C-alpha positions in Angstrom: 109.2 113.9 101.6 112.0 112.2 103.5 114.8 114.0 105.1 117.9 111.9 105.6 120.5 114.6 106.6 120.8 118.3 107.1 123.6 120.4 108.4 124.4 124.1 109.0 123.9 127.1 111.1 120.3 128.0 110.7 117.1 128.5 112.6 113.9 126.5 112.3 112.3 129.4 110.2 115.1 129.1 107.6 114.8 125.3 107.5 111.1 125.5 107.1 111.4 128.0 104.3 113.8 125.9 102.4 111.7 122.7 103.0 108.7 124.6 101.6 110.6 125.5 98.5 111.7 121.8 98.1 108.1 120.7 98.4 107.0 123.2 95.8 109.8 121.9 93.5 108.6 118.3 93.9 105.0 119.2 93.4 105.9 121.3 90.4 107.7 118.4 88.8 105.1 115.8 89.6 102.0 117.8 88.8 103.5 119.7 85.9 102.8 123.1 87.6 105.1 125.4 85.6 103.9 128.5 87.5 104.9 126.9 90.9 108.4 126.0 89.5 108.9 129.5 88.0 108.0 131.1 91.4 110.9 129.3 93.2 113.7 130.0 90.6 115.6 133.2 90.2 115.0 134.6 86.7 118.7 134.3 85.8 119.0 130.6 87.0 120.6 128.1 84.7 120.1 124.3 84.7 123.2 122.2 84.0 123.7 118.6 83.3 126.8 116.9 81.8 126.9 118.2 78.2 123.7 120.2 78.6 122.9 123.8 79.6 119.4 125.3 79.6 118.0 128.7 80.6 115.1 128.7 83.1 112.7 129.6 80.2 114.0 126.7 78.1 113.5 124.2 81.0 110.1 125.5 81.9 109.0 125.2 78.2 110.2 121.6 78.3 108.2 120.9 81.5 105.1 122.5 80.0 105.3 120.4 76.9 106.0 117.0 78.4 103.5 114.5 79.9 102.5 115.2 83.5 103.8 112.4 85.7 100.7 112.5 88.0 98.3 112.2 85.0 100.2 109.1 83.9 99.8 107.5 87.3 103.6 107.8 88.0 104.6 107.4 91.7 105.5 110.5 93.8 108.9 109.1 94.7 111.0 112.2 95.2 113.4 112.2 98.1 115.2 114.9 100.0 118.8 113.6 100.6 120.3 116.6 102.4 120.0 120.3 103.1 122.9 122.5 104.1 122.1 126.1 105.1 124.8 128.6 105.9 123.5 132.1 106.6 121.9 133.2 103.3 122.9 130.3 101.1 121.8 126.7 100.9 122.6 123.6 99.0 119.9 120.9 98.6 120.5 117.4 97.3 117.5 115.5 95.9 116.5 112.2 94.3 114.0 113.0 91.5 112.9 109.9 89.6 110.9 111.0 86.6 109.6 108.8 83.8 112.4 106.4 83.0 115.1 108.5 84.6 116.7 108.6 88.0 117.9 112.1 88.5 120.0 113.4 91.4 119.6 117.2 91.6 121.7 119.7 93.4 119.8 123.0 93.9 121.8 126.1 94.9 119.7 128.6 96.8 120.3 132.2 97.9 118.1 134.2 100.3 117.8 137.7 98.8 115.2 140.3 99.8 113.9 137.9 102.5 113.1 135.1 100.1 114.9 131.9 99.2 115.2 131.2 95.4 117.0 128.5 93.3 119.9 130.3 91.5 121.4 127.1 90.0 120.4 123.6 89.3 122.8 120.8 88.5 121.5 117.3 87.7 122.6 113.9 86.4 120.7 110.9 85.4 121.8 107.7 87.3 119.3 105.4 85.6 122.0 102.9 84.5 123.4 102.8 88.1 119.9 102.6 89.8 117.3 101.3 87.4 113.7 102.2 88.4 111.4 99.6 89.7 108.5 99.1 87.3 
């Protein structure tokens, strides 16, 4: 995982906690680990893309029923672009190439009850702008 930028008022413990969540997100996507993904999202999280809205359960069902990138020999090419942490909220920007898509994800996190969770995910597919190398 590559970190190209981070900003904010936070300690190393908070940064480490958010980085661990990001690593779990990448692993969950690449290895198809639905339980790992479910554990890092708040139960009322929604996933939003232009023209598409999904509940967490709808998205997790889609992840569970799709091919697993690791089993297909797909590269683990996820990249952390930025993290901004301000007190008990964070915004994470990621590159998530999956299958024939080049997603850019924005994860909104809140720290509640001592734990960071994703409360919102926005994403867009930039594959036409950045075709994946094959």
